[in-house]
Each structure stands twice: as C-alpha cells, then as structure tokens.
N, C-alpha and C positions, 0 to 999 in steps of 0.2 A: 858462601857463594859457590855452590857446586858446579855452576856452568861458567865460572870466571866472570869477568867484567870488561867493559870497554876501556881503552886507554882514556885517561882523564876523568873517568868515573870513580868517585870515592868509594872505598871499601865500606861495606855495611857496618863493619866493626871499628871504624875510625872515630875517635872521639873528637870533640869540638877543638881540642888543643893539638890535633893531629897526631895523637898517640894511639896505639893499637890496644883496644879493649881486651884482646885475647892474649897479649904478650905474657909469656911465662905460663900459659895455661895449655893443658894437654889438647884442647880442641883447636888450638891455633894451627892452621894449615901448614904442612911441611914446606911448601913452596915459600912461605913467608919466612920461615926460619932459615932456609938456605939461600935466600936472596942476598946478594952482596951489592950494595949501592956502588956504582962506578960513575965517575965524573962524565964520561961520554954518553951516558944514558940519564943520569940524574942532575947534571950540571951542579951549580952551586947555590940554587934557591928552588923554592916550590915552583915559582913562575917559569924558571928556566927548565925545570924537570917536565912540567906539563908541555912546554913548547917542544922540547926535544922528542918526547914520546909522540906527540901529534905528528911531528916531521917524519919520525921513523915508521909510524903507522901508515902515513900517506905514501911513503916511498915503497913500502912492501905490500900494501893492500891491494 
C-alpha cells in the first residue's frame, strides 16, 4: 500500500484471521515492524481500536 490507507480500512495484506500475510517477510513495510500497539490507540479489542482511531482521526482531521 504505497500511498497508505485510511483509518479503519483493513490492510491489503491482512488475512481472514486478522494476521499479517507479510509477517516475517522482507517485503513487510518498515512501519509495520516498528509499530508498537499502545492501549491509548489500540484499546483492548478490535472494536475499541477502530473506535479510538476514528475519534483520533476526527479530532485531528
């Protein structure tokens, strides 16, 4: 995804079980490898993470 993606939009490389299809492969983007999930951004569930990301995007957009 050379131009990035919108918040809430799934990555093209996300498998049905929510795992990364590129994990451990050299073509995995560096940003994915350096991302550290934090509770204030990711919450404690997928639903909470999507809500938090939408809120952050609305507040800064």
